[in-house]
Residue, then its C-alpha position, 0 to 999 in steps of 0.5 A: m511476507p510476500d513479496l509487497r513491491t512486486l505485487l503493487n508493480e504488477i497492479k501498477w501496469t497491469k490494472d488501474f492503480s488509482r483503485v488500489k487502496i492501502w492501509y498502513r500504519h502511522r502512529g498519531a492518527p486515528n487507532d494508528t491506521m491511515v488509508l491510502a489512494g493507489s492515485e497519492i503514490v509516486s513511485i514503488g521503492r525497493s522497500f518503500l512507498e514514495t507519496t507527495s508527503a511521505s516515505i512509507p515502509f513496506h514494513r507498515i503496510l498492513k493491507i492492500m486492497y483492489d475494487g473491494e478484493v483483498l489481495f494482502d492481508r498482514a493481519r492473515l499471515 
């Protein structure tokens, strides 16, 4: 698996992080999937994303897009 932490930090420090969309597995949500905007992320940990309301482990991340471009897609691995 690509190093998600490196990818997310690269976007955070070189681009507009608010343009990131992250799809992740969330049990109970429609299709067990939710979408998170980069502006909702408080910090990038060693193995998880921290938002104001939750911690999302990297293994639950399904897809990362920036301005419509797919940067990571677990289904294509």
